[in-house]
N, C-alpha and C positions, 0 to 999 in steps of 0.2 A: 764779344756776342757767343754766347751759348748756342751751339747747333743742335746738340743732340746729348740726351743722358740715358744709359742702358746699366741694366746689371748683369753681369755677365760672370759666370761660375764664381759667386759669393764676392764679387768686386763690383764696384760702381765706378763707371769709365763715362767722363765727362768729355765730350768734343766741342772745342772752342776755338775761335780765332781773335785775334787783336783788331780792333777797328781804329779807324782815324786815318787822315790823309797824310799828315807828316808827323815825323818825330824829331826830336833834338839830338845831336851829337853828344855824347857824355863827356867826350875830350874838350872840344870847344864851344858847345852850346848853339851850333847854328843849325837851323831847322832845315830838313829835308824832306823831298817828296819822291826823290828818284830810287825805285825799289830795285836792289840789285839781285835778290833771291828770296824765296819763301821755302820754310821747312816745317816740320812738326817736330814738337819737343813734349816729352813727357815728363810730368810733373806729380809727384806723391803729394797728396794732401790728407788732412785730417779724416779720420773715419767717420762715415754715417751710419749710425745704429751698428757699430762694431765692424761694418764693413770696410775694407781699405777702399780709399778714393784714388783713382789717377785721372789727371787731367792731360788730354791730348790737345796741346796749344799750338796752333798755327800762328808762327811770327814771320817776321819780315826782316831781312836784312837791307839796310839802305847805304846808300853811296852819302860819304859827308861832301857836301858841296864848297866846303871851305878850302880854298887852294893850299893853304899854308898849315892844315890841320895834320897831326900825326897818325890819327885813323883814316884810312880810306873808306872803310865800310865799319857799320855798327849794326847791333842787332836791337830790336826794340825789347823793353822790359815793361811788364805789366805792374805798376805800383801796387804794393801791397801785397803782392802774390809771387813774383819771380825775382830772383837774383842773379847775376852771371854766373854760368856754369853750375848751378844748383839743381839738384833733381829733386828737392823737396820744398814745398811752399814755404813762405816767410812764417805763416801760423803754425805749421806741424815743426818746423825747426824749433820755435819758441817754445812750443808744449814738449819736445823730446828734451829740450835743454832745461827746462823746469822739473821734469822727471829725473833727469841726469843729476841735477844739482840737489833735488831732495834726498834721492837714494843711491847714486852713484852708478858703478858698473853693473855687476850682475843682477843686484836686486832689481835695479832700474830697468834692466831689460827683460827680467822676467814680470815685471809689472806692465810694461809696454806691449808684451805679446798679449796679456789679458785684456788690454785695452784697445786693441787693435792697432797699436803703433809699434809694428815688430822693427826693432834696430839693435845693433849688436851694443855689447858694453863699451868697446872703443869709440864707437859713434858717439854715444852719450856722453862719454868723458871728452871727446874731441869737441863736441858742442859745448860744452861747460867752459872748456878752456878758451874759447872763442868770445865768451860774455865778457863786456867791459869790466874792469874792476870796480868795486863799490867805491863812493866816496869815503873817506876816511877824516873824522873830526880831529880835533885837536887831541893829542896824547897826554893824558893827566899824569899817568904812572908808567914807568917802564922797569918791567920784572926782567931780570937774566938769571937762570938758573944754570949751575954748572955742577959736574961731579968732580971732586977731588980724588978719589980713588973710585974704581968702577964697583958700583954695587954698595958701597958703604957709606960716604959722606957726601953731603949736598950742600951747596953755599947758594943763597939769594941775595942778589944786589937789587935794591929797592931805588930808584931815582925818581923822586919828584919832579915834574916838569917846572922850569925855571919860567916865570912870567917877565918877558922884556918890554919895555915901555919904548 
């Protein structure tokens, strides 16, 4: 539930809180209604008209009511917005990963500043490393290059893929 939206010092601050009576424990799946505590969490989000956005999100920590669960307490997550320990929204992380994938470190960081997505080159590269590997199809030809003597002669081995029935 959005409580307030303010523009302060060139930033947009959105105050919101999670709603709902019960949440499920991520370890065992048991629904719980017993609240352990509440706290405010700050999550950076994608900019609006070039102005950085910060979401101040009120979340609750619940007791897990399953006796044999390894987690005694757990914090609610907002689907499509937050993940555990993250300080940026899932949408902002995807956008930064796309910038990092297209331009890599320094160039991506420079473009990010112009787009209102400030992030260091190391952050962009770390987000790219966290992306899942793309699916690789069947390999038709495998090429291996090697140098026989540094800077002079190169050899290439081309191995066609053998079809097995």
